[in-house]
C-alpha positions in Angstrom: -83.9 34.1 -62.8 -82.4 30.6 -62.2 -80.1 29.5 -65.5 -81.4 27.4 -67.3 -78.5 25.8 -69.0 -75.1 24.8 -67.8 -73.4 26.5 -69.9 -74.7 30.1 -68.1 -72.9 29.8 -64.2 -70.1 31.0 -63.5 -67.0 29.0 -64.1 -66.7 29.4 -59.6 -69.6 29.2 -57.1 -69.7 27.9 -53.6 -72.0 26.4 -51.1 -72.5 26.8 -46.9 -73.2 23.0 -45.3 -73.7 22.3 -41.7 -72.3 19.1 -40.9 -75.2 16.7 -42.1 -75.1 18.7 -45.5 -77.7 21.3 -45.5 -77.5 24.1 -46.9 -77.1 27.0 -44.7 -75.6 29.9 -47.1 -73.9 30.6 -50.4 -72.5 32.5 -52.9 -74.7 35.4 -55.8 -74.4 32.7 -57.5 -75.2 29.5 -55.9 -79.0 29.2 -56.4 -78.9 28.4 -59.9 -76.0 25.2 -59.6 -79.1 23.1 -57.7 -82.1 25.2 -58.9 -83.5 26.7 -56.4 -83.7 30.7 -55.7 -83.9 29.6 -52.0 -81.8 26.3 -51.6 -81.6 26.8 -47.6 -81.7 23.5 -46.0 -81.6 21.6 -49.1 -78.9 18.0 -48.2 -75.8 19.1 -50.7 -75.6 15.9 -51.5 -78.5 14.3 -53.2 -77.7 17.0 -55.9 -74.8 14.8 -56.4 -74.4 11.8 -58.8 -70.9 10.1 -59.4 -68.3 10.6 -56.6 -70.7 12.3 -54.1 -68.6 12.1 -50.4 -69.5 9.7 -47.7 -70.2 10.7 -43.9 -67.8 10.1 -42.8 -65.8 12.2 -45.0 -67.9 15.0 -45.0 -66.7 14.4 -40.4 -63.8 14.9 -41.6 -63.3 17.8 -42.9 -64.3 18.9 -39.3 -60.6 18.3 -38.3 -58.8 19.8 -40.4 -59.3 17.7 -43.9 -60.0 18.9 -47.2 -62.7 16.5 -50.2 -61.3 16.9 -53.4 -63.4 15.4 -56.7 -65.5 15.4 -59.6 -68.5 14.8 -60.3 -71.9 15.9 -61.9 -74.2 18.3 -60.2 -77.6 17.6 -61.4 -80.1 21.1 -60.6 -84.0 20.2 -60.2 -84.9 20.5 -63.6 -82.3 21.0 -65.6 -79.2 19.9 -66.9 -76.4 17.8 -65.7 -72.7 20.2 -65.1 -70.2 18.8 -65.0 -67.6 19.8 -62.0 -64.7 19.3 -59.8 -65.4 19.5 -55.8 -63.9 21.9 -53.2 -65.1 20.4 -49.2 -63.4 22.8 -46.5 -64.4 24.1 -42.9 -66.1 27.5 -43.6 -64.5 30.8 -42.4 -68.7 31.1 -41.3 -68.2 27.7 -39.3 -67.0 28.1 -34.8 -66.1 25.8 -32.2 -70.7 26.3 -31.8 -71.0 26.0 -35.5 -69.1 23.7 -37.6 -69.9 25.3 -41.0 -68.4 23.1 -44.4 -67.8 25.2 -48.1 -68.8 24.0 -50.6 -66.7 25.5 -53.8 -67.7 24.4 -56.7 -66.3 24.8 -60.3 -67.5 23.7 -63.0 -65.1 21.5 -65.6 -64.2 23.2 -69.6 -66.8 21.0 -72.1 -68.7 19.4 -70.1 -70.6 15.9 -70.5 -74.3 17.0 -71.5 -76.6 14.0 -69.2 -79.8 13.9 -69.2 -82.2 15.4 -66.1 -82.9 13.5 -63.5 -87.2 13.1 -63.4 
């Protein structure tokens, strides 16, 4: 079952995306973070408000750069989650198929936000 409250999601999770931000893989608990049982193909940046990475920053990850920041993650039909996230090359990445690893950490005492409508 998907988490009904941000406090019930695990402290850390990760999702892998292609260079455009479409989800291609995830940790077992990750679907609760975005509100979909099967998040394949969803655009992960669309779930992020405040400090969403630019296309150029995602491209720079392919050159070995790391993106780190704090943001608000808005799962579908759920309360928002204040997070710190990091984007780097995934262990699943190859020259033929670049994959980005997004690691999220829920921040304690997160401010509450209403779900998007």
